[in-house]
C-alpha positions, 0 to 999 in steps of 0.5 A, spaced: 792 470 217 788 476 219 784 476 225 780 482 223 772 480 222 769 483 216 765 489 218 757 488 217 755 491 211 762 492 208 761 487 202 754 490 200 757 497 200 763 494 196 759 490 191 754 497 190 760 501 189 763 496 184 756 496 181 756 503 180 763 504 177 761 498 172 755 501 170 756 508 171 755 510 164 748 507 163 746 510 170 748 517 168 744 517 162 738 513 165 738 518 171 739 524 166 733 521 162 728 521 168 730 528 170 729 531 163 722 527 163 720 530 169 722 537 167 718 536 161 712 534 164 712 540 169 714 545 164 709 541 159 703 541 164 704 549 165 704 550 158 698 546 157 694 549 162 696 556 160 693 554 153 687 552 156 686 558 160 687 562 154 681 558 151 677 559 157 677 552 159 679 549 166 686 547 167 688 540 168 691 537 174 698 534 173 696 527 174 691 528 169 696 531 164 701 525 165 696 521 162 693 526 156 695 525 149 699 532 149 704 529 153 704 522 150 705 525 143 711 530 145 714 524 149 714 519 143 715 524 137 722 524 140 723 517 142 722 515 135 727 520 132 732 517 137 731 510 135 730 511 128 737 515 128 740 508 131 737 504 127 739 507 121 746 508 123 747 501 125 745 498 119 748 503 114 755 502 118 755 495 116 756 497 108 758 505 108 764 508 110 767 514 112 775 515 111 778 518 117 772 517 122 772 513 128 765 512 127 766 508 121 769 501 120 776 500 117 776 501 109 777 494 107 772 491 112 765 493 108 760 488 109 757 483 114 765 480 115 767 473 115 764 468 121 771 468 123 771 475 124 765 475 127 766 469 132 760 465 130 758 458 129 765 454 129 769 460 130 765 462 137 769 462 143 767 459 150 765 466 153 761 467 146 753 468 147 750 461 146 746 463 140 753 466 136 755 459 136 748 456 134 746 455 127 740 456 123 735 461 124 738 463 131 744 465 129 741 469 123 736 473 128 742 474 134 747 476 128 742 482 127 738 483 134 741 490 135 738 493 129 732 489 129 730 491 136 732 498 135 728 498 128 722 495 132 722 500 138 722 506 132 716 503 129 712 502 136 714 509 138 712 512 131 705 508 132 704 511 139 706 518 136 701 517 131 695 515 136 697 520 141 698 525 136 691 524 132 688 524 139 691 531 141 690 534 134 682 532 135 682 535 142 685 542 139 680 541 133 674 540 138 676 546 142 676 550 136 669 548 134 672 544 128 671 537 126 676 531 128 679 527 123 681 520 123 687 516 124 689 515 117 687 522 115 692 525 121 697 520 118 697 525 111 696 531 115 701 537 116 701 536 123 704 529 123 709 530 118 711 537 121 712 533 128 716 527 125 721 531 120 723 536 125 726 531 129 728 527 124 732 532 121 736 534 127 738 527 129 741 526 122 744 532 122 747 530 129 750 523 126 753 526 120 756 531 124 759 526 129 762 522 123 765 528 120 768 532 125 771 526 129 775 525 123 779 532 125 777 533 132 779 529 138 777 528 145 782 524 149 780 518 153 774 517 149 772 511 145 768 515 140 774 519 138 781 517 135 787 517 139 789 525 140 796 523 135 792 519 130 792 521 123 786 524 120 786 519 115 786 513 120 779 510 120 776 505 125 781 507 130 778 508 137 782 512 143 
């Protein structure tokens, strides 16, 4: 046996390194998200104040801009399109296939699959989530929980976009000495649908590009790619 005493803080440091290593993907993207959000706030504040000065109005403080409708609508219009992308992709890939793509299930596995394949009910394992082994409404909800949560976030962020959007739109209307519009009128306005569709089309193009390009192109070591030597026709295979 070793007589060495543990170094104070060594276990804590090891646990911290292990946590970072095991969660590095999520931590990287959360850090990148916060960095981009901060950059958007700084750039948006500068642009907003430039517009106010052009209109002969006093500039807004940074803190006031963070709670302004203009910043809120710019943020939420991007969030709702991202969650729409995931929501549609999660549900579409249950039934729809793309031959040769690692983003698709294998060609003979379209649909919700059997309880045995999904390890639910009596086929649940010891380490399966508790609701996977449950019966009735709990299993039904848990079996679709990812898509339901993504869809709910999409709807909530879209609602937030519309509320912040009408406030920002009416502020612009008032600066131009024009009458404000109601929320229902804004929902049918060109401004709302221009903001919405310019984000939707880019997200849907990105998904289609990933599904199709991954048939022929490779990224060694990535689970989003097939193995480098896999056939172009291999479907549902991840590297």
